[in-house]
C-alpha positions as CSV (number, residue, x, y, z in Angstrom):
1,X,0.0,0.0,0.0
2,X,1.4,3.4,-0.9
3,X,0.1,6.8,-0.3
4,X,2.3,9.1,-2.4
5,X,5.3,9.4,-4.7
6,X,8.5,11.2,-3.5
7,X,11.1,12.4,-5.9
8,X,14.7,11.5,-4.9
9,X,16.7,14.6,-3.9
10,X,19.9,13.2,-5.3
11,X,20.7,14.9,-8.6
12,X,22.1,11.7,-10.1
13,X,19.0,9.7,-9.5
14,X,15.6,11.5,-10.0
15,X,13.6,8.3,-9.9
16,X,10.2,8.7,-8.2
17,X,10.1,6.3,-5.2
18,X,6.9,4.9,-3.8
19,X,6.7,5.3,0.0
20,X,4.5,2.9,2.0
21,X,1.9,4.7,3.9
22,X,3.3,5.9,7.3
23,X,6.7,4.5,6.5
24,X,8.3,8.0,6.6
25,X,7.0,10.8,8.7
26,X,8.2,14.4,8.5
27,X,7.4,16.1,11.8
28,X,7.1,19.8,11.6
29,X,6.1,22.8,13.7
30,X,4.6,25.0,11.0
31,X,7.3,25.4,8.4
32,X,10.1,24.2,10.7
33,X,11.2,20.6,10.2
34,X,11.9,19.0,13.6
35,X,12.6,15.4,12.6
36,X,12.2,12.7,10.1
37,X,11.2,9.2,11.2
38,X,11.9,6.3,8.9
39,X,10.2,3.0,9.9
40,X,12.0,-0.3,9.6
41,X,9.5,-1.5,7.0
42,X,10.6,1.2,4.5
43,X,12.4,-0.6,1.7
44,X,12.8,1.6,-1.4
45,X,13.3,0.1,-4.8
46,X,15.5,3.0,-5.9
47,X,18.0,5.4,-4.3
48,X,16.1,7.8,-2.1
49,X,17.2,10.5,0.3
50,X,14.9,11.4,3.1
51,X,16.7,14.7,3.7
52,X,17.0,17.7,1.4
53,X,20.2,19.5,0.3
54,X,19.5,22.3,2.7
55,X,20.0,20.2,5.8
56,X,23.4,19.8,7.6
57,X,23.2,16.0,7.5
58,X,22.3,13.8,4.5
59,X,20.4,10.6,5.2
60,X,19.1,8.3,2.5
61,X,18.9,4.8,1.0
62,X,21.3,3.8,-1.7
63,X,19.9,0.8,-3.7
64,X,22.1,-1.5,-5.7
65,X,21.1,-4.6,-7.8
66,X,22.8,-7.9,-7.1
67,X,26.3,-7.8,-8.5
68,X,26.4,-4.0,-8.2
69,X,29.5,-2.4,-6.7
70,X,31.1,0.8,-5.5
71,X,34.5,1.5,-6.9
72,X,37.2,2.0,-4.3
73,X,37.4,5.7,-3.7
74,X,38.2,8.4,-1.2
75,X,36.6,11.8,-0.5
76,X,38.4,15.0,-1.4
77,X,38.9,17.5,1.4
78,X,36.0,19.9,1.3
79,X,35.5,22.8,3.8
80,X,32.0,22.8,5.2
81,X,30.6,25.1,7.8
82,X,27.9,23.8,10.2
83,X,26.0,25.9,12.7
84,X,24.3,23.2,14.8
85,X,24.6,19.5,15.6
86,X,22.1,17.2,13.9
87,X,21.8,13.7,15.1
88,X,20.5,10.5,13.4
89,X,19.6,7.6,15.7
90,X,19.1,4.0,14.6
91,X,17.3,1.8,17.0
92,X,19.5,-1.3,16.9
93,X,17.4,-3.1,19.5
94,X,14.7,-2.3,22.0
95,X,12.0,0.4,22.0
96,X,11.8,4.0,23.1
97,X,9.5,7.1,23.2
98,X,10.9,10.1,21.4
99,X,9.6,13.5,22.6
100,X,10.0,16.3,20.0
101,X,9.8,19.9,21.0
102,X,9.7,23.2,19.0
103,X,12.2,26.1,19.4
104,X,10.1,27.4,22.3
105,X,10.5,24.0,24.1
106,X,6.8,23.2,23.6
107,X,6.0,19.5,23.1
108,X,5.0,19.0,19.4
109,X,4.9,15.2,19.1
110,X,5.7,11.9,20.9
111,X,6.5,8.8,18.8
112,X,7.4,5.2,19.7
113,X,10.5,4.0,17.9
114,X,11.0,0.2,17.5
115,X,13.9,-1.9,16.5
116,X,15.1,-1.0,13.0
117,X,13.5,2.5,13.0
118,X,15.6,5.6,12.3
119,X,15.0,9.2,13.5
120,X,16.8,12.2,12.0
121,X,16.8,15.1,14.5
122,X,16.9,18.3,12.6
123,X,15.8,21.2,14.8
124,X,14.1,22.0,18.1
125,X,14.7,19.9,21.2
126,X,14.3,16.2,21.9
127,X,14.2,13.7,24.8
128,X,13.9,10.0,25.0
129,X,12.4,7.4,27.4
130,X,13.4,3.8,27.0
131,X,10.5,1.3,27.1
132,X,12.9,-1.6,27.5
133,X,16.7,-2.2,27.3
134,X,17.6,-0.3,24.2
135,X,20.7,0.0,22.0
136,X,21.0,3.1,19.7
137,X,23.5,3.8,17.0
138,X,24.1,7.5,16.9
139,X,25.5,9.4,14.0
140,X,26.3,13.1,14.2
141,X,29.0,15.6,13.2
142,X,32.0,15.1,15.3
143,X,34.2,14.7,17.1
144,X,32.6,15.3,20.4
145,X,34.2,18.5,21.6
146,X,34.1,17.9,25.3
147,X,32.5,21.4,25.6
148,X,29.2,22.1,27.1
149,X,27.3,21.3,23.8
150,X,23.9,20.6,25.3
151,X,21.4,22.7,27.0
152,X,19.5,20.4,29.4
153,X,16.3,22.0,30.4
154,X,13.9,19.2,31.3
């Protein structure tokens, strides 16, 4: 079952990708994107990025056919300037509640994340409550500076 077509944001692959209903959720406060939740059941048939080029972190699915390959390569140095830390969390095992807040620290949404789900935290504030023993894989710009990077307010 699908509910809409999304166009890939990658310039090299503009293939429309069918998204299963409720498999990807963009949580907003008005025009402000707070987070993107990708459910474990999402399995695109073509390369698809859930994020747009304007965000400071790119998250997507790269799809290859059997026998496909990626040539050995390295990435050239490229100066990038970031103004905030964005995080992507992959629920490796367990279950948790994600609380998502707007820029004024007002609760906008609460979502349950299960094993295999991914959440991209874009803006606003967030908090988590574990429903059971949970292992998360966290990806963010690094390295951790050791400075007081977080404002804990709750």
